[in-house]
C-alpha positions, 0 to 999 in steps of 0.5 A: 287252050287246046281241047281233046278227047281220051280213046280208052273209050274205043279199049285197044281200037288205037292199037288193032285200027289206030288209022280208022280211029283218029280218021272218027275222033278226027271229025269230031273236031277235037284237035288231040286224043290222049290214048292210054298205054296199057293198050298200046305198048311202047314196042307197037307203037310205029301204026299209031304215029303213023296215024297221028301224022295223016289224021294231023292230030296232036298226042294230048296226053299218053297215060303211064300207070304204075304200082311200083312207087313203093315196092320198086322204085327206080322202075317205076321211075324208069318206065316214066323215062321211057315213056317221057324219051317216045313221047319226046321225040312224038312231039307230045309233051304230057305223059299222065301218070296213075295209081292205087294206094292201100290205107297202111302205104307211106303217102310221104315215102309214096311222093318223093318217088313220084316227085323222082319221075316228075324231075326226071321227066322234065329232062326231055320237056316233057311233064308228068301229069296226075291223074285223080280218080276220086280215092286220092281226096277221101280222108280228107285228101290225104293222097292228094294233099301229100303230093301237093307237099312232097311232090313239088315237080309234079303237075296236077292232071285233075279229073275235075269229075272225080274231083267233085265225087271225091267231095272237094270242089273242083273251081277250088282245088283248080285255083289251089294249084294255078302253075301246076295244072297245064291238062285236065278232065272234063267231066260232068256228074250227075247227083249221085255221087257214089257211083262210077259212071258219068253222064255225058256232057251237057245231062249232067249238074256240073256248072262246066261252065264255071269250069271253063273259066277257071281254065281259060285263066290257069291254062298256059296257051298249049295246056289240054282239056280232054273229055272223057268217056270211058262207058258206055256206047263205043261212038265218036257222034259222042265225041262229036257232040260232046264238042260241040255243046262245048264250044256253045258254052265258050260263045255264050 
């Protein structure tokens, strides 16, 4: 498995000064970087791709979000396909998606529409991974279970910190979905599971060593473990510290 970090911590620096940022992230020791499509639109990625090539970093994933899975599923699927075309040409494999649903939304129809996108992007050698927050695990995991049942071509890009904050056991969820996981986000929640923030790796209350042990079992060789910080000081040294901590866990 491979290890990466998320550029969301640095907001639009991935677009405005991509080479400088990726050079900083290269020094952390991570081999790949994930970035959000909302920060770098498709038509504005030339400089970003040049920066990836110059630094030798891989694209761990591109995070794509759509709110149209019920209102305009054709638009949502087309958007995923366009991202997949770009990702395939760039040598990446993981397209990550997320959305928000309302209590009255038909989760079954939504999941089936998402599955159509998952099938479509496979034609480009790309995997559609669902990135969760905590709400998918509320109401006894109603959304999560709908995706399990009605989107069989979808992979789960679990954010393991949010899984725990949603009241589910991350290790159990990983084992239940072995074969449908090739990419995860790693976080380290503390005792306050209602908080929207997370401590840095090693400062929370998570059995990260146990999670890594399971990930070593179930992730494919080209699977990714991505550390995501999205709040706090936008300093690459935080990711450098996280990489050192992970190395320590992996060698114990």
